N, C-alpha and C positions, 0 to 999 in steps of 0.2 A: 116530249124530251126523248132523245135517242138513248136506249139502254144497252145497246150492243157494245162489246169491247172492241170489235174489229169491224171496219167498214165492209159492207157487202158490195159485190160487183155483179152486174147483170151477166147471166150465163144461159146457154142452151146446151146442156150436157145431159146425155142419156144416163139414167141411174137405175140401179136395181135395188129395190127396197125389200128387206126381209124382216118378217115378224115370225118368230118361231121357225117353222120349216117352210112357210109360205113366202115365195119371192115373186114380186111383180115389177114390171118395167115402169119407169116414170121419167119425168123431164125435170131436171134441176133448173130453176128459174134465176136464182142468184146464189152466190157463194161468198163465204168469208173464211178466215182461219178457224172460226169457232162454230159455224153453223151454215145452214142453207135453207132455201125455200124450194119445195118439191111439189110437183103436180103429179098425181097418180090416182089410179082407180082404187087403190088400197085404202080402206077406211081405218084410220088410226086415231085414237083418243089422246088428248094431252096427258103427259106423264108416262106414256108407253115407251118402252125401250125398243129400239130397232137397230138394224145394221143397214148401211148404205154402201153400195159400190158405185163409184163414179167412172163412167166409161169415157175417157178423154180422147177426142179425135187425134189420131197420129201417134198414140201411145199404146204399146202392146199390153201393158200391165194396168189393170184398173186400180184406182185408189180405193182402198177398203177402210171405211170407218166402222169399226166393230161395235162401238157403243155410241148411240145417239139417242137423245130424249126428245120426244115430240113436245113442243112448247105450245102450239096452237093448231087449230085446223078450221078451215072455212071451205065448204063444198069439197072439191077434189084437191085442194091445196093445203099443205101444212108446213110448218117451220120446225126445224130441228136444231138442237144444240149438241155439238159433239161432246161426248164425255170422255172419249179416248181418241186422241189425234192419230191419224195414220202414220205409220213408221216410214213410209215412202212418199215422195211426191210433194212434200211441203217443206219449203226452205225459208 
């Protein structure tokens, strides 16, 4: 049974994932209004709070999700749920 509030769509968007002061580049694999799946070399555990910047092709300003919570992780991939939605870029 699907537990997501918003449907996810496939994506290939560069992302910057930040935990504390450590920032690593990743690849966002799918997106929704409330979360994303990200592949990255950064090791994060479920429950961890992180920040995510989405670098959208053709857009000069990245979308910043200041508060996201890691829901799960498998190998180099993890899912996040946004705790604070970005102020820009989502309509």
